[in-house]
N, C-alpha and C positions, 0 to 999 in steps of 0.2 A: 836217335835217328841220325842219318848221315847222308850227305850228297856224295856220290861216287863219280869220279871222273877217270876215264881211261884215255891216255894220250899216246898214240902210236904204239899201242900194245902189240907185242910180237912174241910168239912162242914157237920155238923150233925144237924138234926132236931129231937126233941123229944116231945112227948105229954104224957099224962097219959096212952094212949093205945098203942102207937107204938114208935119205935126208927128207924130213917132212916139216913143212911149215903149217902148224896146226891153227895158228891165229896170225893174221897178216895185217900189221899196221892199223889196228882198230882205234878209232876215235869215237868216244861215246860218253855222254853225261847222263847219269841216273839221278833224278831229282830226290830231294829229301822226302821220305814218306811214299815214294812211288812204288807201284807193283809193276816191274818190268819183266817180260817173258822173252827168253831166248828160244827161238824155234828154228828148226832146219832138219835136213836129213841126217841119218847116222854118219858120223865121221866129219861133220862140217865144222867142228871146233867149239861148239856151244858149251860143252861140259869143261873143256880145257880152259875156256875163258872164265867160267865160274870158279874153277879151282885156282886160277891165278888171282882172282879177287879174294878168295878165301886165304891165300897164302900157302896152299897145298902144292902149288906148282910155282917155280921161280920164273919170272918173265925173262925172256932172252933180251928184250929191249923194250923201251917205252917206260911209261910211268903210270902208277895207280895212286890216286889220292882219295882220302876220306875227309870231307870238309876242309879241303886245301892242305891237308897234312899228308906228306908223302909216305905211303906205307909199302912202297914197291919191294923193299928189302926186309920188311918186318916179318917175323914169324907169325904163323897162324894164330897162336895163342895170345899174341899182342894186338890183334886187329879188332877185337870186340865184335866178332861175327859168330853166328850160330848156324850150323848146317844140318839139313835134313836130307838123308840119303834115300836112294831107291829101295835098298834092302832093309831099311829101318835101323839096323845096327844096334839092336837092344842086347843087353847082357842077359843071357838065358837063366843064369843062376840067381839073378836079383828080382825082387818083386817090382811091380809097377811103381810103387812108392819110391823104392831105392833107385830105380832107373831114372825117374824124373829128377830126383834130388841129387843124383851123382855129380853133375857139374859143379854144384855149389859146395859139395863136401870136399872136393879136391882143389878148388880154386878160390875159396873165400874163407873168412874167419868167422862166419856167422855161427851162432850157437845151434845146437841140435833142434831146440824149440823153434827158433826162427826159420830154419830150413824146413821143418815139418809144416809150419804155417804156410810157407810159400808153396810147398808141394800141394797142400790141400786147395789153396786158392787157384793154382794152375789146373788141377784136376777138375775143379768145379767149372772153370772157364771152358774146358773141353768136354764136360759132361761125362767124365770117367771116374768120379770120386768113389763109386761103388766097386771099382776094380783095383784099388790101391794095394790090396794084399795078394793079388794073383800074380802068377808068373807069366812071361810072354807066351809060352807054349799053350796056355789056357785061353788065349785071346784070339779073336778073329783078325783078319787082315786090317779092317778099318780101325779096330781098337788098338792094334799095334802101331798103326800110323799116328793115331792120336797121342799115344805115349811118346813116340819119337818127336812129335811136335811139342809136347809138354816139356821134354828135356831141353829143347831149344828155347822155348818161351821163358822158362824159369830163370834163364840167365839175363833176361832183359837186355838183349844185345842192341847195338846200333844198326846191325844189318842181319836180315835173314837170307840165307842162301839155300835153295831147294833144288835138288838134282833128280828130276823125274819121280817125285815122291808118290805119285798115284798109279804108276804103271803096273804094279803088281795086284791091283784091285780089279774086281769084276766091273762090268759096265755100269750097273745101277749104283753100286757103292762109289765108284769113281765120280759119277755125276754128283752124288750127294756131297762127297768130300770136297769137290771143286767149289761148290757153293759155300761150304763151311769155311774153307780156306780164305775165300774172298771176304766173308764176314769177319773172320778173325783178324785178317790184315787191316781191315778198315777200323776195327775196334782198337787194335794195338798201335796203328799208325806208324809202323816200322818200315823202313826202306827194305824192299824185298826183291830179290833177283831169283827168277824161277826158270828152270830148264825143262823143255819138253820137246818131243819129236811130233806131237799131235797138234796139228794146226787148229783143230776145233777147240781144243783145250786152251791154246794160246789166245785165240780170238775171244773166248768167253771170259778169260781171267785177267788179262793184262790191261793196265792203264795205257801202256804202249807195248808194242811188239818189236823185237829186234830179230830180223830174219837173216840167217847166215847160210852160206854155201861155200864149200871148199876153203874154209878158213877166213873168208872175207865177209864183212858186214854188207848186206845187200840193201837193206832199207830199215828205217826205224820210224814208227808212227802208230797211231791208233788203229784199231781193227778196221774202222771205216776207211781210213787213209790207205792202208796197204791193200784193201780189197778193191776199192774204186779207182785209186791212182797208183798202181804198182809202178815201180821205177824201171822194171825190166820184165822180160818174158818169164824168167825163173820165178820171180815173186808172184806174178799173175797165175802161173801154173801150180805153185805150191800152196797158195792161199785160196781157200774156197772149196766147198764140198757140196755137190760133186765138182770135179775139176773143170776148169774152163776148157771150152772146145778151141783147139788151135790147128791151123793149117796154113799153107803157103798160097799166096795169090799173086798172079802177074798184074803189073800196073800198065794199063793202056789208057793214057789220058786221065779221064775222070772215072774210069771203070776198073774195078777189080775182077779178075777172072781166076777162078779156082777149080778144084776137081769136080767132075761129074756135072758140068754145066753151071756151076756157081757163078753168078754175075751180080755185081752191085755197083751202082753209080753213086759216087760220092757227091754230096751237096757242096763240100769244100775240098776240092782236089788238090789244093795247094799243099796240104800236109804230106802228100806222097810225091810231090813234084821232084823230078830228078832221080827217082828210084825205079828200078826195073821190076822189083818184086818186094812184097812185104809179108810179114806174118800176121794173120788175122786171128783175133780172139773174140769169142762170144760166150758169155756166161750161160749156163743151162737154163736159168730162169728168165733170160732175155729173149729166148726163142719162143715164137708162138705160131700156131697153125694159121696159114694165110692162103688165099686163093691165088695170089700172084707174087709170092715171096721169092727170095733169092736162094733158098737152101733146099733143093730137091733131095729127099731122103727116103730110104726104105726102112720101115720099122722092123726091128728084130725082136725086141722084148718090151713088154709094158709091165711095170711094177706098180700095183695099186697100193698106195700107202694110207688110204683113208682120207686124209685132208689134202693130199696132193698125189700126183703120179710122176714116176720117172720113166721116160721113154728113151730106149736105147736104139739108135738108128745108124745107118751107114750112108755117107755121101761119097760115092765112089769108094776109094780106099781109106777114107777118113771116118773114124768112128765118132759119133756124136751122142751127147747126152742132153736131154731136154727135161727140165723140171716144169711141170704144168699143173694147172688146177685139176681138181678131182673129176670134173665133168668132161675133160678131154680124154677120150678113150678110143684111139685108133686101133684098128685090127692089126695083129702081128702079120708081117710079110706084106703089108699094104704100103703104097707109096704116098707120102705126105710132103707137102711143101711148107717149109717154115719161113717166117719172116723175122725181121728185127729192126729196131730203130737205130739210126746213125749215132744218136747220143749214147747208145749202149755199146757201141763198137770199140774194141781195143785194136790198136795197130802197133806192131813192133818192127824195128829195122831187121831185115832178113839176115844181116851179117853180124851186127853188134848185139842184137836182141834187146837193145834199149827201147823204151817206150816212145812212140810217136804220138799216139792218141790214147787217152784213157776214158773211163766212164764218166758221164756227166748227168745222166738221167736216172730215174727210178727204174727198178726192174719191172718186166712185164707182169710178173707174179704180184709184186707190190701194187702195181696199177690195178690189176684185176681185183685184188682184195679190197682196195680203196673204193672201186666202183661198186662192189657188192655191199660195202658198208653204207654207201649213200642211198641204196635202194630200200 
């Protein structure tokens, strides 16, 4: 295991036609045994950061250390890391047994018997011992992914690096493998850095989540931290499914005025003092049907999900999503007024997009479920 520290890490790419800063002055410490997930939109720099940690890309500037040892200029083979790729990268002409054992055969002086024993132990850990004589083409996607994991595990590295390893799997298998990966990492207790573009996957798997955009680290924290206290509007908009509802409101003293008659009087207007307008954010689960609420909306579509409903509405030219209890069933094309509590309100600076106010209360859906449990 290893503690990884990135100090002012910078990676630039340049050609005759363009100059790109893929990672910009990143400072980040990954704790020994931690499962840290990089997440962000395509092209944000998360895979480039992972490849710099692996030694597959040379940092333009900055420093990378493993347990206070500078590895910035070390080759990948000297860093004691194991990497799992999106496309599995298995050797098609080799059996499962030979694919898993391959790293030991080319990099250690272990005997054939010792390697075979390690292969069997690894296969049993992953539940694929009955597949050892088969070739990759005979395996399902999930089985191939387990073989790729086995090839990484058998090396007993200090660091696991995973680049979107589940993206080629179907939804059900992806969910199952997500759980298995978490259990495996806890069992092995190896420092793991995982890259994904799927924020749901990041929220479910990571001890902490590192959110990137346009080469810059936006926020690092637990799933609860980044969901309830996002540092800016980008994080608030990227984290959460369905997405947070966002719109612009004018500030008139203690009152916020938005599209289609939206008005809301703040209990604490000092937070918007000196501002002419703000960006308002309300999570879908924090909106509820009210007789005198602040959000007049026209219902377009109602999705009945069994245990809950998703309501898709319009407030003027602003599209809204509401996540409600299953008993809330408004008619399509009807007008509904939604309310929310100030403790659930997000506010962002209209210019810088930095957070002014974040969430402090439980969601309306959580409150409803709690009330039902007490009855």
